[in-house]
N, C-alpha and C positions, 0 to 999 in steps of 0.2 A: 504494500500500500504506500503510495507516494504522499508526501506532505506538501501542502500548498505553501509556497514561499510567502512570508509576511515581511514587508518592508515598513519600518517604523514600528513604534510600540503601540499595539492595539490595547484599548482599555474597554471595560464594560460600559462606560458612560458615553462612548462614541456611537454615532449612528453608523450602522452597517448598510452600505448601499451597493447593490449589484450593478455592474456595468459591463459592457462588451466593447472591445476595441479591435482594430484591424491593422495589420501590417501590409501595405500595398506599395509596390514598386512600379515605376513607369518603364518605358523601353530603354531609358538611359541608366537604369538601375538606381534611380534616385527614390528616396523614401517619401511617401506622402505624410506631411505633418501639418498640424495646426499650430501656428505661432500666435500667442496672445501678448500683444504689446503691454497690456495692463499688468501682467505678471512677469514679462520678459522671459517666458518659459515656453518650451516646445511640448506638444501633446500628440499622442497618436489619435487618429480619428476614432470617434465612438463616443459613448456616454452611457447614461443611466438606462436601465431596462424598464420599460413601462409595464404595469400590471397586465398579465396575460400575453405579453410579447416574448417571443423567442429571442435569444441573444443575437442570432444571425439577422433577424428582422430589425432589431434595435440598431445594429451596425449600419445596415442599408439606409434606414431612416436618418440616422445621425449624420452620415456622410453626405446625404442629399441636402439636409438642412444646413449643415455647416459649410459645405464646400460646393454644393450645386452639382455634384458628380454622382453617377450611378456606378455601383460596384457589384461584383458577384463574390460572395463569401465562399472560400474553398475549404482549406484544412484547418482544424483546430490546433493551436499551438500549445495551449495549456491554461492554467489558472494561477494567478498570483494576486496578493492583496497589498494595498498601500494606504498608510495613514497620511492624510493630507488636510489642508485647509481649503474648503470649497468657498468660492467668492461670495455666494449668497446663502448657502446652507450651513456654513461653519465647519468645524472640525469633524472629520468622518474617517471611516475605514472603507476604502473602495474595494469591493470584492470583484476583481477583474477576471473576465474570460476573454482570452485572446485568440484571434484567428488570422489566417492569411487571407488575402483577397486580391482581386484583379479588377482593373477598370473594364467597363463594358463599352460598346460602341454607341451607347445612347448619348445624344447631345447633352451638354451641360446646361444647367439653368442658373438663375441668379440665386445665391444662397439666401436662406430665410434668416439665419443668424449672422450677425456682423461683428462679433466680439473677437474673432480670430482671423488670421490670414493664412491661406493655403500656401505652404512652402514645400518645394521638393528639394530635399537635401541628401547628401551622401550619408549612408547609415553610420559610418565612422564619425562623421561630424555630429550626428545626433547623440551618439554615445558619449561625446565629450561636452555636449550642451547642457544647459540648465533644463532638466526634465526629471520626472519621477522615476525612481529606480525600477518600478515594476514594468514601465515601458521599455527601459533598457534591457531588462531581463527577457522580455518577449522578443525583442529584436535579435538578441544573441541566440535565443532558442530557434527563431525562424531561419537564421543563417545556417 
């Protein structure tokens, strides 16, 4: 039985929030990321899983909302958790499920959310950047 990696010190008083995230590369082997100027931090695309939603559905919805792109979820990478400060919900432990994905040929749309910038970066650059450890764990597992 494998243990789910925990990044940061989880506590009983923290909200436990399920989320799904995706590792997507373009043809130039650049990694799809969301960069948030407000935190000066990189994120993998994805987010919270809504009630009754499958993790794969949450990823497709979040990427469309955040980036205006349509992806296809492929293989599961694994699960890892991260204690962090959410900008609106406060401190929490994110229970992350990570997948690989690929872009589809569907034309892009204007993103619904505007708090992050889509940035395609070298995965090695992401591993050195300001980003949560569970994202870095997923990228290393995906390689």
